[in-house]
C-alpha positions as CSV (number, residue, x, y, z in Angstrom):
1,M,27.7,38.5,-31.3
2,L,24.6,38.6,-33.5
3,H,25.7,42.0,-35.0
4,R,29.2,40.7,-35.6
5,F,27.8,37.6,-37.3
6,R,25.7,39.7,-39.6
7,E,28.8,41.7,-40.5
8,L,30.6,38.5,-41.5
9,L,27.7,37.4,-43.7
10,G,27.8,40.7,-45.6
11,S,25.0,43.1,-46.4
12,D,22.8,42.9,-49.4
13,L,23.5,45.9,-51.8
14,A,21.3,48.0,-54.1
15,I,23.3,49.5,-56.9
16,D,22.3,52.4,-59.2
17,L,25.0,51.8,-61.9
18,G,24.6,55.1,-63.8
19,T,26.5,56.5,-66.7
20,A,27.4,59.6,-64.7
21,N,27.3,58.4,-61.1
22,T,27.2,55.1,-59.2
23,L,25.2,54.9,-56.0
24,I,25.3,51.9,-53.6
25,S,22.9,51.4,-50.8
26,V,23.1,48.9,-47.9
27,A,20.0,47.3,-46.6
28,G,19.1,48.9,-43.3
29,E,21.5,51.8,-43.7
30,G,20.7,53.7,-46.9
31,I,23.1,55.2,-49.5
32,V,26.7,54.6,-48.5
33,V,28.5,55.3,-51.8
34,N,27.7,58.1,-54.3
35,E,30.6,58.7,-56.7
36,P,31.2,59.5,-60.4
37,S,31.4,56.5,-62.7
38,V,35.0,57.3,-63.7
39,V,38.4,55.5,-63.5
40,A,41.9,56.8,-64.2
41,V,44.4,54.3,-65.6
42,A,48.0,54.3,-66.7
43,E,48.5,54.1,-70.5
44,G,49.3,50.6,-71.7
45,S,49.0,48.8,-68.4
46,R,45.3,49.4,-67.5
47,R,46.6,49.9,-64.0
48,V,44.5,52.2,-61.8
49,V,46.8,55.1,-60.8
50,A,47.2,56.7,-57.4
51,E,47.8,53.2,-55.9
52,G,44.4,52.0,-57.1
53,C,42.5,54.9,-55.6
54,A,41.9,56.9,-58.8
55,V,38.2,55.9,-59.0
56,G,35.2,58.1,-58.6
57,H,35.7,61.6,-57.2
58,L,39.5,61.5,-57.6
59,A,39.4,60.3,-61.2
60,R,36.7,62.9,-62.1
61,Q,39.1,65.7,-60.9
62,M,41.6,64.4,-63.5
63,I,39.3,64.8,-66.5
64,G,40.9,67.2,-69.0
65,R,43.9,67.7,-66.7
66,A,45.7,64.4,-66.7
67,P,49.1,64.0,-68.4
68,G,49.5,61.9,-71.6
69,G,50.4,58.8,-69.7
70,I,47.1,58.7,-67.8
71,H,43.7,58.0,-69.4
72,V,40.5,58.9,-67.6
73,V,37.8,56.5,-68.7
74,R,34.1,56.3,-68.2
75,P,33.3,52.5,-68.3
76,L,29.6,53.1,-69.1
77,R,28.0,55.0,-72.0
78,E,24.3,55.5,-72.6
79,G,23.5,53.3,-69.6
80,V,25.4,50.2,-70.6
81,I,28.9,48.9,-70.1
82,T,31.4,49.7,-72.8
83,D,34.6,48.7,-71.0
84,F,34.1,45.4,-69.1
85,D,37.4,45.2,-67.4
86,L,37.4,48.8,-66.0
87,C,33.7,48.5,-65.0
88,E,34.7,45.4,-63.0
89,V,37.6,47.4,-61.4
90,M,35.3,50.3,-60.6
91,L,32.6,48.1,-59.1
92,R,35.0,46.1,-57.0
93,Y,36.4,49.4,-55.6
94,F,32.9,50.7,-54.8
95,L,31.7,47.4,-53.3
96,R,34.7,47.2,-51.1
97,K,34.1,50.8,-50.0
98,S,30.5,50.0,-49.1
99,Q,31.4,47.1,-46.8
100,R,31.8,47.7,-43.1
101,S,34.5,45.0,-42.8
102,R,37.0,43.5,-45.1
103,W,36.2,40.0,-43.9
104,T,32.7,39.4,-45.2
105,M,31.0,36.9,-47.5
106,R,30.0,37.9,-51.0
107,S,26.8,39.9,-51.0
108,R,23.7,39.8,-53.1
109,A,23.2,42.8,-55.4
110,L,20.1,44.4,-56.9
111,I,20.9,46.6,-59.9
112,G,18.7,49.0,-61.8
113,A,19.0,48.4,-65.6
114,P,17.8,50.6,-68.5
115,G,14.9,49.4,-70.6
116,C,16.9,49.6,-73.8
117,I,19.5,47.1,-72.6
118,T,20.1,44.2,-75.0
119,P,20.6,40.5,-73.9
120,V,24.3,40.8,-74.6
121,E,24.6,44.0,-72.5
122,K,22.5,42.3,-69.8
123,R,24.9,39.4,-69.6
124,A,27.9,41.8,-69.5
125,L,26.2,43.5,-66.5
126,Y,25.8,40.2,-64.7
127,H,29.4,39.1,-65.3
128,S,30.9,42.5,-64.2
129,A,28.9,42.5,-61.0
130,L,29.7,38.8,-60.2
131,R,33.4,39.2,-61.0
132,A,33.5,42.4,-58.9
133,G,32.4,40.4,-55.8
134,A,28.6,39.8,-55.8
135,R,27.5,36.3,-55.2
136,Q,24.1,36.8,-56.9
137,V,22.8,39.6,-59.0
138,F,19.2,40.7,-59.6
139,L,18.1,43.2,-62.2
140,M,15.0,45.4,-62.3
141,P,13.9,48.2,-64.7
142,E,15.3,51.6,-63.8
143,A,11.9,53.2,-64.5
144,K,10.1,50.9,-61.9
145,A,12.9,51.6,-59.4
146,A,12.5,55.3,-59.9
147,A,8.7,55.1,-59.5
148,I,9.1,53.3,-56.2
149,G,11.8,55.7,-55.1
150,V,9.7,58.8,-55.6
151,G,6.8,57.2,-53.8
152,L,4.3,56.6,-56.7
153,P,1.4,54.2,-55.8
154,I,2.4,51.7,-58.4
155,H,0.7,48.8,-56.6
156,E,-2.8,50.4,-56.8
157,P,-5.2,50.0,-59.8
158,V,-4.5,53.5,-61.0
159,A,-2.0,54.8,-63.6
160,S,1.3,56.3,-62.4
161,M,3.9,57.8,-64.8
162,I,7.6,58.3,-64.3
163,C,10.2,59.9,-66.5
164,D,13.7,59.3,-65.3
165,V,16.2,61.5,-67.2
166,G,19.7,60.2,-66.3
167,G,23.2,60.8,-67.6
168,G,23.0,58.3,-70.5
169,T,19.3,57.3,-70.9
170,T,15.8,58.6,-70.4
171,E,13.4,56.0,-69.0
172,T,9.6,56.7,-69.3
173,A,7.0,54.3,-68.0
174,V,3.4,54.1,-67.0
175,L,2.7,51.6,-64.2
176,S,-0.4,50.1,-62.6
177,M,-0.9,47.2,-60.2
178,S,2.9,46.7,-59.9
179,E,3.5,46.2,-63.6
180,I,4.8,48.4,-66.4
181,I,2.0,48.9,-68.8
182,A,3.8,51.0,-71.4
183,S,7.4,52.3,-71.6
184,Q,10.1,53.8,-73.7
185,S,13.8,53.9,-73.2
186,V,16.0,56.2,-75.3
187,R,19.7,56.8,-75.1
188,V,19.4,60.5,-74.5
189,G,20.3,62.2,-71.2
190,G,22.6,64.7,-69.6
191,D,25.7,63.5,-71.5
192,L,24.0,64.1,-74.9
193,M,22.8,67.5,-73.7
194,D,26.3,68.5,-72.8
195,Q,27.6,67.2,-76.1
196,A,25.0,69.2,-78.0
197,L,26.1,72.4,-76.1
198,V,29.8,71.7,-76.9
199,E,28.9,71.4,-80.6
200,Y,26.7,74.5,-80.5
201,L,29.5,76.7,-79.0
202,R,32.0,75.4,-81.5
203,R,29.6,76.0,-84.4
204,T,28.2,79.4,-83.4
205,R,30.9,80.9,-81.2
206,N,34.0,79.3,-82.6
207,L,35.0,78.1,-79.1
208,R,36.0,74.6,-78.1
209,V,35.0,73.8,-74.6
210,S,35.2,70.7,-72.5
211,A,32.3,68.5,-71.5
212,P,32.6,69.5,-67.8
213,T,32.4,73.1,-68.8
214,A,29.2,72.4,-70.9
215,E,27.8,70.5,-67.9
216,R,28.4,73.4,-65.6
217,L,26.7,75.8,-68.1
218,R,23.7,73.5,-68.4
219,I,23.3,73.2,-64.6
220,E,23.9,76.8,-63.7
221,I,22.1,78.7,-66.5
222,G,20.4,76.1,-68.7
223,S,16.7,76.0,-69.1
224,A,14.1,74.1,-71.2
225,S,11.6,76.9,-71.5
226,P,11.9,80.7,-71.6
227,K,12.5,82.5,-68.3
228,D,11.4,85.9,-67.1
229,A,15.1,86.9,-66.6
230,E,17.7,85.4,-68.7
231,L,20.9,84.2,-67.0
232,T,24.5,84.6,-68.2
233,Q,27.7,82.7,-67.4
234,D,31.4,83.0,-68.5
235,A,32.9,80.0,-70.3
236,N,36.6,79.5,-70.9
237,G,37.8,77.5,-73.9
238,V,40.1,77.4,-77.0
239,D,39.4,79.5,-80.0
240,V,38.8,77.2,-83.0
241,V,40.6,79.5,-85.5
242,S,43.6,80.7,-83.5
243,G,44.0,77.9,-81.0
244,L,44.5,80.4,-78.2
245,P,42.6,80.6,-74.9
246,R,39.4,82.7,-75.0
247,R,36.6,83.6,-72.7
248,I,33.0,84.3,-73.8
249,T,29.7,85.0,-72.1
250,V,27.0,82.4,-72.7
251,T,23.3,83.2,-72.1
252,S,20.6,80.9,-71.0
253,S,18.7,81.4,-74.3
254,Q,21.8,80.1,-76.1
255,V,21.9,77.0,-73.9
256,R,18.2,76.5,-74.5
257,E,18.7,76.7,-78.3
258,A,21.5,74.1,-78.1
259,L,19.3,71.7,-76.1
260,V,16.4,71.7,-78.5
261,E,17.3,68.4,-80.3
262,P,17.9,66.2,-77.2
263,L,14.8,67.7,-75.4
264,T,12.7,67.0,-78.5
265,R,13.7,63.3,-78.4
266,I,12.8,63.1,-74.7
267,I,9.4,64.7,-75.4
268,D,8.8,62.2,-78.3
269,S,9.6,59.3,-76.0
270,I,7.0,60.5,-73.5
271,K,4.4,60.8,-76.3
272,R,5.1,57.3,-77.6
273,T,4.7,56.0,-74.1
274,L,1.3,57.6,-73.9
275,E,0.3,56.2,-77.2
276,G,0.7,52.7,-75.7
277,C,-1.9,53.4,-72.9
278,T,-5.6,52.8,-72.9
279,P,-8.0,55.8,-72.6
280,D,-8.7,54.9,-68.9
281,L,-5.0,55.0,-68.1
282,V,-4.6,58.3,-69.8
283,S,-7.6,59.6,-68.0
284,D,-5.9,58.7,-64.7
285,L,-2.7,60.5,-65.8
286,V,-4.6,63.7,-66.6
287,D,-5.5,63.8,-62.9
288,Q,-2.3,62.3,-61.5
289,G,0.2,63.8,-63.8
290,M,3.8,62.5,-64.2
291,V,6.8,62.7,-62.0
292,L,10.3,63.6,-63.2
293,A,13.4,62.0,-61.7
294,G,17.1,61.8,-62.5
295,G,19.8,64.5,-62.7
296,G,18.5,65.7,-66.1
297,S,15.1,66.5,-64.7
298,L,16.7,69.3,-62.7
299,L,17.0,71.4,-65.9
300,R,15.0,74.5,-65.3
301,G,11.6,74.6,-66.9
302,L,11.7,71.0,-68.1
303,D,8.4,70.2,-66.2
304,R,6.8,73.2,-67.9
305,L,8.0,72.2,-71.3
306,I,6.6,68.7,-70.9
307,T,3.3,70.0,-69.7
308,A,3.0,72.3,-72.7
309,E,3.9,69.6,-75.1
310,T,1.9,66.7,-73.7
311,G,-1.0,68.3,-71.7
312,L,-0.1,66.3,-68.6
313,P,0.8,68.0,-65.3
314,A,4.5,67.3,-64.6
315,R,6.5,67.8,-61.4
316,V,10.1,67.2,-60.4
317,A,10.6,64.7,-57.5
318,P,12.0,66.3,-54.3
319,E,15.1,64.0,-54.3
320,A,15.3,63.4,-58.0
321,L,19.0,62.5,-58.1
322,T,18.6,59.5,-55.8
323,A,15.2,58.1,-57.0
324,V,16.6,54.9,-58.6
325,A,18.9,54.3,-55.7
326,R,16.1,54.6,-53.1
327,G,13.8,52.5,-55.2
328,T,16.2,49.6,-55.6
329,L,16.9,49.8,-51.8
330,I,13.2,49.5,-51.0
331,C,13.0,46.5,-53.3
332,L,16.1,45.0,-51.7
333,E,14.7,45.4,-48.2
334,Q,11.4,43.7,-49.4
335,L,13.1,41.1,-51.7
336,D,10.6,38.4,-51.0
337,R,7.8,40.6,-52.2
338,Y,9.6,41.7,-55.4
339,R,11.6,38.6,-56.2
340,P,9.0,37.1,-58.7
341,S,9.3,40.2,-60.9
342,L,13.1,40.4,-60.9
343,E,15.6,38.8,-63.3
344,S,18.4,36.9,-61.7
345,S,22.0,35.9,-62.7
346,D,21.0,32.4,-61.6
347,D,18.4,32.3,-64.3
348,E,20.5,33.8,-67.0
349,L,24.0,32.4,-66.6
């Protein structure tokens, strides 16, 4: 009876509402939803196709392949909501999927938010989550959530540094005694890397490729620093001049050349974060190093590039992709402890 009563009350949820993927965790259970942040709608009606199920994985499969009457939309760009209505639809679908029973009360939700979010964008995030079905919404910085998720000792009087490279933003922060001492948030991530590669291939190889193709090249052969053995991968696209299909072979050195500009911006944000630290904090970081999280941190050699450019030891977290999701879940399960440092929809709206 007690278990059934808890089901009816509804479980508190931790949400990593990312530009590329949305992860939802349930207190006491862990991650229960991990799907792309994508929605497919019918043209003109804004109705989700496939009987309302073209959200997440199914919608992602339609990118670049859907007929003219169907639009595949990503409701978030650079870490913030760009389409309020579809973000609400997507969130409602994921929240419903995360619940064990249809007959539950509205849940509280803890969401990780990028540091560069504006007050207007913050209010949009509150409204979308509340309209999607949450009864109360808490926000916490993604950088802090990622640091907790990778197990950094942020509550101790010693500096800890996290760099979370996501799909739309890169969050860099130095934390000590549970507080963020210095931070930078830049709207650079995996999406911008893919776009840079698309533009590079169009400019240098006269080939127009899709963003998913660029993402595949970045993941499979991309690197941030030179490798002992260069990798190659075939890429299909459309010839810019003739308009006909063409296949080319792309090397890892070409991908690395294409990614110079976005990687430089990430390195600069790390340097600016360090400039906001005291000598004692920097001294701690020389010993402790920094931890990389997020899908973008899995780019080969990114840790070596950061070490070479900043002088700090860098390492990639073992479960980099789920760092923010795990961090928000830990905070949710210890909500009384973290509540004073969280922003709430009750305070803002």
